[in-house]
C-alpha positions as CSV (number, residue, x, y, z in Angstrom):
1,M,59.1,-2.9,-14.2
2,F,57.8,0.0,-15.6
3,W,54.6,-0.2,-13.3
4,G,56.9,-0.6,-10.2
5,R,59.1,2.5,-11.0
6,L,56.2,4.6,-11.7
7,L,54.3,3.7,-8.4
8,A,57.6,4.6,-6.7
9,A,57.7,8.0,-8.6
10,F,54.3,8.7,-7.2
11,L,55.0,7.4,-4.0
12,A,58.2,9.7,-3.9
13,L,56.1,12.9,-5.5
14,F,53.5,12.0,-2.7
15,V,55.8,12.5,0.3
16,L,57.3,15.3,-1.4
17,G,54.1,17.1,-1.7
18,W,53.2,16.3,1.9
19,W,56.1,17.7,3.2
20,V,55.9,20.9,1.0
21,G,52.2,21.3,2.3
22,T,53.4,20.4,5.9
23,Q,55.9,23.1,5.7
24,S,53.4,25.8,3.9
25,S,50.6,25.2,6.6
26,A,53.4,25.5,9.5
27,N,55.0,28.8,8.5
28,G,51.4,30.3,7.2
29,A,51.6,30.2,3.4
30,A,48.2,28.1,3.5
31,D,46.3,31.1,4.2
32,P,42.5,30.2,3.8
33,K,41.4,34.1,4.4
34,R,44.2,34.9,1.2
35,E,42.3,32.0,-0.7
36,L,39.0,33.4,0.2
37,F,39.5,36.8,-0.9
38,D,41.4,35.6,-4.2
39,H,37.6,34.0,-5.1
40,I,35.3,36.7,-4.1
41,G,32.5,37.7,-6.6
42,V,29.9,40.8,-6.2
43,V,26.2,41.0,-7.5
44,S,24.4,44.3,-7.8
45,Y,20.6,44.0,-8.4
46,R,17.3,45.9,-8.1
47,E,14.2,44.4,-6.5
48,S,12.3,45.8,-9.2
49,P,13.4,47.8,-12.3
50,S,11.5,51.0,-10.6
51,D,14.1,50.7,-7.7
52,S,16.2,53.9,-7.4
53,S,18.8,52.1,-5.8
54,A,20.7,49.1,-6.0
55,R,21.4,46.3,-3.7
56,F,24.6,44.4,-3.0
57,V,25.5,40.8,-2.4
58,V,28.8,39.4,-2.0
59,E,29.9,35.7,-3.1
60,L,32.0,33.7,-1.2
61,I,33.3,31.1,-3.6
62,A,35.2,27.7,-2.9
63,G,35.9,25.2,-5.8
64,R,34.1,27.4,-8.2
65,R,30.7,27.5,-6.0
66,A,29.6,29.9,-3.8
67,F,29.3,28.6,-0.3
68,R,27.6,31.6,1.3
69,Q,27.0,35.1,0.5
70,Y,26.9,38.2,2.4
71,D,24.3,40.8,2.3
72,V,25.9,44.3,2.6
73,D,23.1,46.3,3.9
74,A,21.5,43.7,6.1
75,R,25.3,42.7,7.5
76,R,24.7,39.1,7.5
77,F,25.8,35.9,5.9
78,E,23.4,33.7,4.2
79,A,23.2,30.8,2.2
80,P,23.6,31.0,-1.7
81,V,21.4,31.3,-4.2
82,R,21.1,28.1,-6.4
83,G,19.8,28.2,-9.4
84,H,18.4,30.6,-11.5
85,E,16.7,34.2,-9.8
86,Y,14.6,36.3,-12.4
87,R,15.2,39.4,-10.7
88,R,19.1,39.2,-10.2
89,S,19.6,37.9,-13.8
90,I,17.2,41.0,-15.4
91,N,18.1,43.5,-13.1
92,G,21.3,42.7,-12.1
93,T,25.2,42.9,-12.7
94,R,27.7,40.2,-11.9
95,Y,31.1,40.9,-11.0
96,E,33.3,37.3,-11.2
97,P,36.1,37.0,-8.9
98,L,39.5,38.1,-10.5
99,Q,42.1,35.4,-11.6
100,V,45.4,36.8,-12.0
101,R,47.6,35.4,-14.8
102,G,50.5,37.8,-14.5
103,H,52.5,40.6,-14.2
104,V,53.7,43.0,-16.7
105,D,56.2,45.2,-14.9
106,R,57.5,47.4,-17.6
107,G,55.5,50.1,-19.7
108,F,55.4,51.3,-23.1
109,W,54.5,53.8,-26.1
110,L,51.4,52.3,-27.9
111,E,51.3,53.8,-31.6
112,L,47.9,54.0,-32.7
113,P,47.2,52.4,-36.3
114,E,45.9,54.7,-38.9
115,A,42.5,55.9,-39.5
116,E,41.9,53.1,-42.0
117,S,43.2,50.3,-40.0
118,Q,41.5,50.3,-36.7
119,I,42.7,46.9,-35.7
120,F,46.1,46.3,-33.5
121,R,49.2,45.0,-35.1
122,P,49.6,41.3,-33.9
123,D,53.1,42.7,-32.3
124,Q,51.0,45.5,-30.5
125,F,48.5,43.1,-29.5
126,E,50.7,40.7,-27.9
127,E,52.6,43.6,-26.0
128,L,49.4,44.7,-24.6
129,Y,47.8,41.6,-23.3
130,R,50.1,38.4,-23.5
131,S,53.7,39.7,-22.7
132,T,54.1,37.4,-19.7
133,V,52.0,34.4,-21.1
134,D,55.0,32.5,-22.5
135,Y,57.1,33.1,-19.5
136,V,54.6,31.4,-17.0
137,K,53.4,28.9,-19.6
138,P,56.0,26.2,-18.6
139,V,54.6,26.5,-14.9
140,S,51.1,26.0,-16.1
141,I,52.1,23.0,-18.2
142,V,54.5,21.8,-15.5
143,S,51.6,22.1,-13.0
144,S,49.2,20.3,-15.0
145,I,51.2,17.6,-15.7
146,L,52.8,17.0,-12.3
147,G,49.4,18.1,-10.4
148,T,47.1,15.8,-12.1
149,L,49.1,12.9,-12.6
150,S,51.6,12.6,-9.8
151,G,51.2,12.1,-6.1
152,Y,52.9,15.5,-5.3
153,S,49.4,17.5,-5.9
154,V,47.3,14.9,-3.6
155,G,50.0,14.7,-0.9
156,F,50.2,18.7,-0.9
157,H,46.3,18.8,-0.7
158,L,45.9,16.3,2.3
159,A,48.7,17.9,3.9
160,T,46.7,21.7,3.3
161,W,43.3,20.4,4.1
162,G,43.2,21.4,7.5
163,H,43.7,25.3,5.8
164,S,42.0,24.8,2.8
165,L,39.2,26.8,2.0
166,S,37.4,23.8,0.4
167,N,37.3,22.4,3.8
168,P,33.7,23.1,5.6
169,N,35.2,23.5,9.1
170,V,37.7,25.7,7.8
171,Q,34.9,28.1,6.3
172,E,33.0,28.0,9.1
173,R,36.2,29.0,11.2
174,L,36.7,31.8,8.7
175,L,33.0,33.2,9.0
176,E,33.2,33.3,13.0
177,S,36.6,35.2,13.0
178,R,37.0,38.7,14.0
179,D,35.7,41.6,11.4
180,I,35.3,39.0,8.9
181,A,32.4,40.8,7.6
182,R,34.2,44.3,7.1
183,L,37.0,42.6,5.7
184,V,34.7,40.8,2.8
185,T,32.7,44.1,2.2
186,H,36.1,46.4,1.6
187,Q,37.5,43.4,-0.5
188,A,34.5,43.1,-2.5
189,W,34.4,47.1,-2.5
190,R,37.7,47.0,-4.2
191,R,36.8,44.4,-6.6
192,V,33.9,46.9,-7.9
193,L,36.1,49.7,-7.8
194,L,38.6,47.8,-10.5
195,E,35.8,46.9,-12.8
196,P,35.8,50.2,-14.8
197,V,39.8,49.7,-15.5
198,L,39.7,46.5,-16.4
199,M,40.7,46.4,-19.9
200,D,39.7,43.0,-22.0
201,D,41.5,41.5,-25.2
202,G,39.8,43.4,-28.0
203,N,41.5,44.4,-31.1
204,D,39.4,47.5,-32.0
205,A,42.4,50.6,-31.6
206,A,39.5,53.3,-31.6
207,R,37.6,51.5,-28.9
208,F,41.0,50.9,-26.9
209,A,41.9,54.5,-27.0
210,A,38.8,55.7,-26.2
211,A,38.3,53.4,-22.9
212,R,42.1,54.2,-22.1
213,G,41.0,58.0,-21.6
214,T,38.1,57.4,-19.7
215,Q,40.1,55.1,-17.2
216,R,42.7,57.4,-17.0
217,I,40.2,60.2,-15.8
218,Y,38.4,57.4,-13.7
219,T,41.9,56.4,-12.2
220,N,43.2,59.9,-11.4
221,F,40.0,61.3,-10.0
222,Y,39.9,58.4,-7.5
223,K,43.4,59.4,-6.2
224,L,42.3,62.8,-6.1
225,A,39.2,61.7,-3.9
226,L,41.7,60.3,-1.4
227,A,43.8,63.3,-1.3
228,D,42.1,66.3,-2.4
229,S,43.8,69.0,0.0
230,D,42.8,72.0,-1.6
231,G,38.9,71.3,-2.0
232,F,38.9,70.9,-5.8
233,I,36.0,68.1,-5.9
234,P,33.5,70.3,-3.7
235,R,34.1,73.4,-5.5
236,E,33.8,71.6,-8.8
237,A,30.5,69.5,-7.7
238,A,28.9,73.1,-6.4
239,R,29.8,74.4,-10.0
240,L,28.2,71.6,-11.6
241,D,25.2,71.9,-9.7
242,S,24.8,75.5,-10.3
243,L,24.9,74.6,-14.1
244,G,21.8,72.4,-13.6
245,L,24.2,69.0,-13.7
246,K,22.9,67.6,-10.8
247,R,23.3,64.2,-11.5
248,E,26.7,64.7,-12.3
249,S,27.4,67.1,-8.8
250,R,25.8,64.1,-6.8
251,A,27.7,61.4,-8.5
252,M,31.2,63.2,-8.1
253,L,30.4,63.9,-4.5
254,A,29.1,60.5,-3.7
255,F,32.0,58.6,-5.2
256,A,34.5,60.6,-3.4
257,L,33.0,60.2,-0.1
258,A,33.1,56.3,-0.8
259,A,36.9,56.4,-1.7
260,R,37.5,58.3,1.6
261,R,35.2,55.7,3.6
262,A,36.9,53.0,2.0
263,A,40.2,54.5,3.0
264,S,39.3,53.6,6.4
265,D,39.5,49.8,7.3
266,T,37.2,50.3,10.4
267,T,34.3,51.6,8.3
268,D,31.3,49.5,7.8
269,L,30.6,50.1,4.0
270,A,27.3,50.0,2.6
271,S,25.3,49.3,-0.9
272,A,25.5,53.1,-1.3
273,D,29.4,52.9,-1.2
274,F,29.2,50.3,-3.9
275,A,26.5,52.3,-5.9
276,A,28.7,55.6,-6.2
277,I,31.2,53.6,-8.4
278,E,28.7,52.4,-10.7
279,E,27.1,56.0,-11.2
280,W,30.4,57.6,-11.4
281,A,31.7,55.2,-13.7
282,S,28.6,55.1,-15.8
283,L,28.8,59.0,-16.2
284,L,32.5,59.0,-17.1
285,D,31.4,55.8,-19.8
286,R,28.8,58.1,-21.5
287,D,30.7,61.1,-22.0
288,G,34.4,59.9,-21.5
289,S,34.1,63.1,-19.1
290,W,31.8,65.7,-17.3
291,A,34.0,68.7,-18.6
292,P,32.3,68.8,-22.3
293,N,28.8,69.4,-20.8
294,A,30.4,72.0,-18.1
295,L,32.8,74.1,-20.1
296,P,32.7,77.9,-19.2
297,P,32.4,80.4,-22.0
298,A,35.1,80.2,-24.7
299,G,38.1,82.6,-23.8
300,E,40.3,82.9,-20.8
301,P,37.8,81.2,-18.5
302,R,37.7,77.8,-20.4
303,M,41.4,78.4,-20.9
304,R,41.7,78.4,-17.0
305,Y,39.3,75.7,-16.5
306,L,40.8,73.0,-18.8
307,G,44.3,74.1,-17.3
308,T,43.0,73.4,-14.0
309,L,41.6,70.0,-15.0
310,A,45.2,69.3,-16.7
311,W,46.9,70.2,-13.5
312,Y,44.9,67.1,-11.6
313,G,45.5,64.8,-14.8
314,L,41.6,65.4,-15.7
315,A,41.6,66.8,-18.9
316,P,39.6,65.2,-21.7
317,E,41.4,63.4,-24.3
318,A,43.0,65.2,-27.3
319,P,40.9,63.6,-30.3
320,A,44.0,63.7,-32.3
321,E,46.3,61.8,-29.9
322,R,48.2,59.0,-31.9
323,R,50.2,57.7,-29.2
324,L,48.9,56.1,-25.5
325,W,51.4,55.3,-22.6
326,V,50.3,52.0,-21.4
327,G,52.3,51.3,-18.0
328,P,52.8,48.4,-15.7
329,R,49.9,46.1,-15.3
330,V,48.4,43.0,-13.7
331,L,47.1,40.4,-16.5
332,V,43.7,39.3,-15.2
333,R,40.5,37.0,-16.4
334,A,37.3,37.7,-14.9
335,G,35.0,34.8,-16.0
336,D,35.4,34.7,-19.8
337,T,37.0,37.8,-20.2
338,A,40.9,38.2,-20.4
339,G,42.6,41.4,-20.3
340,F,44.8,43.7,-17.7
341,I,44.3,46.3,-15.2
342,A,46.5,48.8,-14.6
343,D,48.8,49.0,-11.6
344,D,47.5,52.9,-10.8
345,I,44.9,51.8,-8.5
346,P,46.3,48.5,-7.0
347,L,49.4,50.4,-6.1
348,T,47.2,52.7,-3.5
349,A,46.3,50.9,-0.3
350,T,42.7,51.8,-0.5
351,G,42.2,50.0,-3.9
352,C,44.6,47.1,-3.5
353,P,42.8,43.8,-3.2
354,D,44.1,42.4,-0.1
355,S,45.6,39.1,-1.8
356,W,47.9,41.0,-4.2
357,R,49.3,43.5,-1.2
358,P,52.3,41.0,-0.6
359,W,53.7,41.6,-4.3
360,M,52.0,45.0,-5.3
361,H,53.7,46.5,-2.3
362,G,56.6,44.7,-2.0
363,E,56.2,43.0,1.4
364,H,57.8,39.9,-0.1
365,G,60.3,41.9,-2.0
366,V,61.3,41.6,-5.8
367,L,62.8,38.3,-5.5
368,E,59.0,36.7,-4.9
369,S,57.9,37.7,-8.3
370,N,58.5,34.0,-9.5
371,V,56.7,32.8,-6.7
372,W,54.0,34.9,-7.3
373,T,53.5,33.8,-11.2
374,A,53.3,30.2,-9.9
375,Q,50.7,30.8,-7.6
376,W,48.5,32.8,-9.8
377,M,48.5,30.1,-12.6
378,G,46.7,27.8,-10.7
379,A,50.1,26.3,-9.1
380,R,50.1,27.1,-5.4
381,E,51.1,23.9,-4.6
382,F,54.2,24.7,-6.6
383,A,55.1,28.1,-5.2
384,P,56.5,27.0,-2.0
385,V,58.8,24.6,-4.2
386,I,60.0,27.7,-6.2
387,G,60.4,29.7,-3.0
388,Y,62.8,26.8,-1.3
389,G,64.8,26.5,-4.7
390,R,65.6,30.3,-4.7
391,A,66.5,30.4,-1.2
392,W,68.8,27.1,-1.7
393,I,70.7,28.8,-4.8
394,G,71.1,32.1,-2.8
395,H,72.5,30.1,0.1
396,F,74.9,28.2,-2.0
397,H,76.0,31.3,-3.7
398,F,76.6,32.7,-0.2
399,R,78.5,30.0,0.9
400,R,80.8,29.9,-2.3
């Protein structure tokens, strides 16, 4: 009797999963392109340590394995590298795909601990990194139990196989679609752009404060590069060049140019556009800002210069700062690193990963937040159920 009921439950869930998967495929919810953009990795490497510039390769991943790679400069898709490759492991940097765990739609003031204690209190740590984990944990548990042990997941995946990125035929169709190389390159550029603002879940308050200060300057400079209406960046780069800070000047101009090029979806990005991010971010990470090495003489010129930087949000962090504003943020995982990315860059069209756009830019509206959470918790097959449930509840209340 028990096994008969269990088999009946399995078959019923299989039929439900099949129906939901069929509906998702029919209305375009099972989008392999969005799934592709969710699982893009980037590799930066030099052919030899003496090379002055890096090459960039985009990895297209399905089922945790790369099924193709795209050479940014050669502009061609190639078979992925299997096994160990010495030059990439020694002279390279790998940007793992960003897996979104959830979203915190509110900010808060973070009180830094006293000097003798550089560790966050447990409640501060939870507020920073895990605000939505308890909210989404039930979805994760349910998806693990029902998705693994029931027929629902089997039915759903069978119904969506024709639109799944794990399907080799779907992979080939995607790679043959119009402008896919350009779309992949722009998505990969955004992945590299977000790396400097990825805050990991470390508990060192001093390191956190220093990183946030650098991230503020990086973020505000990026937004300025997209809309530098009064020409501050070329003037500042020329001033740095005149002071002998030629590397800083070149890096500033290159990053601003890369941001403007990426703002146009019709631009074919090159490795230089990726390398500009790495160079500019590494300079900021080294000193926190370019300003300490470029201050005018003490007095009115220095005051005017620091005032100009403050106007653009680019002034160096005050050393005695005890309170930091941490705004709305996306909780993410990159490989073994868990943390968050502030909303500031993803809220710009140029810096937002394509698969985040429907939620970051409100194309689906506020009511879709629960669906978003279900999708990003590894429960994509349950997101349509939540959407249908919300629609049914809304219709029921309207009828009443």
